[in-house]
C-alpha positions in Angstrom: -30.1 -12.1 64.9 -30.7 -15.4 62.9 -27.9 -17.7 62.0 -28.1 -16.6 58.4 -28.0 -12.9 59.4 -25.0 -13.6 61.6 -23.1 -15.3 58.8 -23.9 -12.5 56.4 -22.7 -9.9 58.9 -19.5 -11.8 59.4 -19.0 -12.2 55.6 -19.5 -8.5 55.0 -16.3 -7.9 57.0 -14.2 -10.2 54.8 -16.0 -10.0 51.5 -17.3 -6.4 51.4 -20.8 -5.1 50.6 -22.6 -7.8 48.6 -24.0 -5.4 46.1 -20.7 -3.7 45.4 -18.8 -7.0 45.3 -21.3 -8.4 42.8 -21.0 -5.4 40.5 -17.2 -5.5 40.7 -17.1 -9.3 40.0 -19.4 -8.9 37.0 -17.3 -6.2 35.6 -14.2 -8.3 35.9 -15.9 -11.3 34.4 -17.3 -9.3 31.5 -13.8 -8.0 30.7 -12.4 -11.5 30.8 -15.2 -12.9 28.5 -14.6 -10.0 26.1 -10.9 -10.9 25.8 -10.5 -14.6 26.1 -10.8 -17.0 23.1 -13.9 -18.9 24.1 -13.2 -21.5 21.4 -10.0 -22.7 23.0 -10.8 -22.0 26.7 -12.1 -25.2 28.3 -15.1 -25.1 30.7 -12.7 -25.6 33.6 -10.6 -22.6 32.5 -13.7 -20.4 32.2 -15.0 -21.5 35.5 -11.6 -21.0 37.2 -11.4 -17.5 35.7 -14.9 -16.7 36.9 -14.1 -17.9 40.4 -10.7 -16.0 40.4 -12.6 -12.8 39.3 -15.0 -13.4 42.2 -12.2 -13.7 44.7 -10.4 -10.6 43.2 -13.6 -8.6 43.8 -13.7 -9.8 47.4 -10.1 -8.7 47.8 -10.8 -5.3 46.3 -13.9 -4.6 48.3 -13.5 -6.7 51.4 -10.5 -7.6 53.6 -7.5 -7.9 51.3 -5.6 -9.6 54.1 -8.1 -12.5 54.4 -5.8 -15.4 53.5 -8.7 -17.6 52.2 -9.2 -15.3 49.2 -5.6 -15.8 48.1 -5.5 -19.5 48.8 -8.7 -19.9 46.8 -7.2 -18.1 43.8 -4.1 -20.3 44.0 -6.4 -23.4 44.2 -8.4 -22.5 41.1 -5.3 -21.8 39.1 -3.7 -25.0 40.3 -6.7 -27.1 39.2 -6.4 -25.7 35.7 -2.6 -26.1 35.6 -3.0 -29.8 36.8 -5.6 -30.4 34.1 -3.3 -28.9 31.4 -0.4 -31.0 32.6 -2.5 -34.2 32.5 -3.6 -33.4 29.0 0.0 -32.7 27.9 1.1 -36.0 29.4 -1.6 -37.9 27.5 -0.3 -36.4 24.2 3.3 -37.5 24.8 
């Protein structure tokens, strides 16, 4: 087994089947895009939401107990929250 194949086999345990995970992530992202005000959502917000959707699909189809999934979601949300706090402080 090549290094890449070994990595993919390991990731399948934590992330689920790639094809299923991709379909789930795209469905979540489409739902978000269909409901968010794209005029007011910053690029950072949109990217964070995409990444959070990606991580949610991994939780749903892979190992829901894989801590990295949850830490990553918290990280993306924190990046946006920090950006919003900084913008708010500049306005004051």
